[in-house]
VEXKELO-813190 format. One record per residue (C-alpha): x, y, z; residue in one letter. Coordinates in Angstrom, 3 decimals, padded with zeros to 6 digits. Layout:
{pt {X,Y,Z},A}
...
//
This chain:
{pt {-149.272,-057.781,-072.447},M}
{pt {-145.727,-056.532,-071.929},A}
{pt {-143.035,-057.738,-074.292},R}
{pt {-140.844,-060.480,-072.846},L}
{pt {-137.318,-059.296,-072.064},A}
{pt {-134.767,-061.816,-073.330},L}
{pt {-132.067,-061.542,-070.665},N}
{pt {-130.796,-063.380,-067.609},K}
{pt {-132.719,-061.296,-065.075},S}
{pt {-135.944,-062.034,-066.970},S}
{pt {-135.021,-065.741,-066.954},L}
{pt {-134.530,-065.584,-063.175},T}
{pt {-137.869,-063.803,-062.752},R}
{pt {-139.656,-066.399,-064.917},Q}
{pt {-138.055,-069.254,-062.945},N}
{pt {-139.221,-067.669,-059.687},Q}
{pt {-142.731,-067.261,-061.077},L}
{pt {-142.782,-070.899,-062.178},L}
{pt {-141.601,-072.037,-058.748},K}
{pt {-144.320,-069.938,-057.069},G}
{pt {-147.018,-071.281,-059.389},Y}
{pt {-145.951,-074.870,-058.734},R}
{pt {-145.995,-074.291,-054.975},E}
{pt {-149.385,-072.579,-055.044},F}
{pt {-151.178,-075.018,-057.358},L}
{pt {-151.313,-077.986,-054.910},P}
{pt {-152.788,-075.735,-052.207},A}
{pt {-155.486,-074.537,-054.609},L}
{pt {-156.239,-078.084,-055.704},D}
{pt {-156.492,-079.232,-052.077},M}
{pt {-158.903,-076.395,-051.335},K}
{pt {-160.983,-077.410,-054.357},R}
{pt {-161.139,-081.016,-053.149},R}
{pt {-162.135,-079.940,-049.647},Q}
{pt {-164.851,-077.660,-051.023},L}
{pt {-166.150,-080.546,-053.143},L}
{pt {-166.267,-082.734,-050.026},A}
{pt {-168.111,-079.975,-048.147},E}
{pt {-170.515,-079.643,-051.076},Q}
{pt {-171.235,-083.391,-050.940},A}
{pt {-171.839,-083.093,-047.188},R}
{pt {-174.259,-080.188,-047.794},A}
{pt {-176.126,-082.265,-050.393},R}
{pt {-176.449,-085.103,-047.890},A}
{pt {-177.779,-082.681,-045.249},E}
{pt {-180.340,-081.326,-047.700},L}
{pt {-181.489,-084.837,-048.601},A}
{pt {-181.760,-085.692,-044.899},Q}
{pt {-183.892,-082.596,-044.191},E}
{pt {-186.133,-083.421,-047.150},Q}
{pt {-186.568,-086.992,-045.892},A}
{pt {-187.433,-085.771,-042.391},R}
{pt {-189.993,-083.337,-043.817},L}
{pt {-191.486,-086.077,-045.980},A}
{pt {-191.971,-088.226,-042.847},E}
{pt {-194.122,-085.573,-041.141},I}
{pt {-196.977,-085.580,-043.674},H}
{pt {-197.697,-089.357,-043.420},P}
{pt {-197.480,-089.154,-039.615},W}
{pt {-200.065,-086.343,-039.551},I}
{pt {-202.309,-088.230,-041.980},A}
{pt {-202.072,-091.387,-039.887},E}
{pt {-202.217,-089.939,-036.382},Q}
{pt {-204.500,-086.939,-036.963},L}
{pt {-207.219,-087.915,-039.467},P}
{pt {-209.459,-085.440,-037.613},M}
{pt {-207.819,-082.607,-039.577},L}
{pt {-210.367,-083.324,-042.312},A}
{pt {-212.958,-081.668,-040.049},N}
{pt {-213.423,-078.212,-041.558},Q}
{pt {-215.285,-076.907,-038.506},G}
{pt {-212.162,-076.273,-036.457},I}
{pt {-210.303,-073.095,-037.414},A}
{pt {-206.595,-073.839,-037.570},L}
{pt {-205.498,-071.029,-039.911},D}
{pt {-202.401,-069.185,-038.714},G}
{pt {-202.048,-071.480,-035.714},L}
{pt {-198.230,-071.471,-035.890},V}
{pt {-196.100,-068.759,-037.481},Q}
{pt {-192.383,-068.124,-037.621},V}
{pt {-191.642,-065.094,-035.515},E}
{pt {-187.845,-064.844,-035.759},R}
{pt {-184.997,-066.733,-037.383},V}
{pt {-181.525,-066.211,-035.959},E}
{pt {-178.636,-066.925,-038.309},L}
{pt {-174.888,-067.039,-037.839},A}
{pt {-172.037,-067.421,-040.293},Q}
{pt {-169.650,-070.308,-040.586},E}
{pt {-166.327,-069.976,-042.386},N}
{pt {-165.608,-073.108,-044.402},V}
{pt {-162.402,-072.885,-046.430},M}
{pt {-162.831,-069.137,-046.854},G}
{pt {-166.500,-069.362,-047.820},V}
{pt {-168.968,-067.713,-045.465},R}
{pt {-171.944,-070.032,-045.087},L}
{pt {-175.164,-069.285,-043.187},P}
{pt {-175.800,-071.371,-040.101},L}
{pt {-179.113,-071.669,-038.260},L}
{pt {-178.834,-070.604,-034.634},Q}
{pt {-182.456,-070.511,-033.490},A}
{pt {-186.023,-070.322,-034.722},V}
{pt {-188.773,-068.754,-032.659},E}
{pt {-192.429,-069.477,-033.327},F}
{pt {-195.566,-067.629,-032.416},R}
{pt {-198.500,-069.885,-031.606},V}
{pt {-201.914,-068.322,-031.950},K}
{pt {-203.515,-068.473,-028.503},P}
{pt {-206.241,-071.052,-028.207},Y}
{pt {-208.324,-072.380,-025.382},S}
{pt {-207.435,-075.846,-024.230},F}
{pt {-211.075,-076.526,-023.402},L}
{pt {-212.637,-075.250,-026.614},S}
{pt {-210.149,-076.989,-028.936},R}
{pt {-209.761,-080.748,-029.329},P}
{pt {-206.955,-082.579,-027.555},H}
{pt {-205.100,-083.331,-030.811},W}
{pt {-204.337,-079.664,-031.525},V}
{pt {-201.282,-079.730,-029.232},E}
{pt {-199.468,-082.540,-031.138},P}
{pt {-200.457,-080.790,-034.369},L}
{pt {-198.811,-077.563,-033.144},V}
{pt {-195.623,-079.501,-032.350},D}
{pt {-195.571,-081.102,-035.807},K}
{pt {-196.256,-077.760,-037.501},L}
{pt {-193.340,-076.213,-035.627},K}
{pt {-191.152,-079.112,-036.642},Q}
{pt {-192.248,-078.846,-040.311},A}
{pt {-191.651,-075.089,-040.406},L}
{pt {-188.189,-075.473,-038.888},E}
{pt {-187.344,-078.214,-041.391},L}
{pt {-188.444,-075.985,-044.276},R}
{pt {-186.218,-073.203,-042.971},I}
{pt {-183.343,-075.669,-042.627},R}
{pt {-183.943,-076.859,-046.199},M}
{pt {-183.853,-073.292,-047.530},Q}
{pt {-180.638,-072.713,-045.615},L}
{pt {-179.152,-075.971,-046.910},A}
{pt {-180.019,-074.945,-050.474},Q}
{pt {-178.382,-071.558,-049.924},R}
{pt {-175.261,-073.230,-048.480},R}
{pt {-175.178,-075.570,-051.467},L}
{pt {-175.420,-072.636,-053.880},Q}
{pt {-172.615,-070.743,-052.124},L}
{pt {-170.421,-073.844,-052.139},L}
{pt {-171.129,-074.440,-055.842},A}
{pt {-170.088,-070.852,-056.594},D}
{pt {-166.904,-071.279,-054.537},A}
{pt {-166.070,-074.587,-056.245},V}
{pt {-166.566,-072.999,-059.660},R}
{pt {-164.291,-070.069,-058.742},T}
{pt {-161.539,-072.251,-057.288},I}
{pt {-161.739,-074.609,-060.283},T}
{pt {-161.252,-071.638,-062.585},Q}
{pt {-158.188,-070.620,-060.587},R}
{pt {-156.757,-074.142,-060.670},V}
{pt {-157.287,-074.249,-064.431},N}
{pt {-155.711,-070.809,-064.804},L}
{pt {-152.549,-071.963,-063.060},F}
{pt {-152.490,-075.463,-064.561},D}
{pt {-153.479,-074.716,-068.144},K}
{pt {-152.402,-071.100,-068.698},V}
{pt {-149.807,-069.628,-066.334},L}
{pt {-147.493,-072.629,-065.907},I}
{pt {-147.377,-073.539,-069.649},P}
{pt {-146.918,-069.865,-070.607},R}
{pt {-144.063,-069.497,-068.107},T}
{pt {-142.462,-072.700,-069.462},H}
{pt {-142.697,-071.221,-072.958},Q}
{pt {-141.134,-067.934,-071.802},H}
{pt {-138.252,-069.768,-070.096},I}
{pt {-137.698,-071.839,-073.244},R}
{pt {-137.646,-068.713,-075.430},Q}
{pt {-135.207,-066.913,-073.132},I}
{pt {-132.885,-069.938,-072.919},R}
{pt {-132.842,-070.367,-076.700},I}
{pt {-132.125,-066.671,-077.193},Y}
{pt {-129.354,-066.651,-074.548},L}
{pt {-127.791,-069.818,-076.009},A}
{pt {-127.846,-068.265,-079.479},D}
{pt {-126.285,-065.063,-078.143},E}
{pt {-123.594,-067.053,-076.347},E}
{pt {-122.744,-068.998,-079.513},R}
{pt {-122.690,-065.769,-081.525},A}
{pt {-120.360,-064.198,-078.947},A}
{pt {-117.999,-067.178,-079.186},V}
{pt {-118.023,-066.961,-082.981},V}
{pt {-117.360,-063.192,-082.841},R}
{pt {-114.513,-063.750,-080.407},A}
{pt {-112.935,-066.366,-082.681},K}
{pt {-113.287,-064.076,-085.691},L}
{pt {-111.763,-061.199,-083.783},A}
{pt {-108.901,-063.431,-082.689},K}
{pt {-108.227,-064.513,-086.307},R}
{pt {-108.270,-060.919,-087.535},K}
{pt {-105.783,-059.996,-084.838},K}
{pt {-103.324,-062.599,-086.045},R}
//
């Protein structure tokens, strides 16, 4: 670290730095609060997706007890073919956003398969999409947590390090300048006495 210059221009520079830090700190803190609110919203979305997914299994068990029949081949009936993502900018954090999900349904004969296969296909699509949404929500939550941690570190840097250090520098410079001013007055008085 560079040695602190004890002069008036350094005092002016330190005062400007302090003013800038004090102006910037509230903006950082506001961003941190907004990211925390967004993180809480993402947690709520994740919990909602989990609840919706949890509702599908009891519905299938209640409405389609015929699934216990092992004689009907349902393996690979529905598969995810393509997931289209976009990015959303939330307070400077790029978060993934689900645009579309395309499924591939294994072709089956409507006459050779039971009538309940069609509602099963719909529920499988819904469950797969919810799982994708949950993975995306977890990713968004992780990105927001990283952003909150980074912004909190910055807030702490300004609040606990830079502003107190700048205060200390200003105090040191003022004490030194006051001492120099007093010494100059004393020297001037001594010089005046010697002149007489």
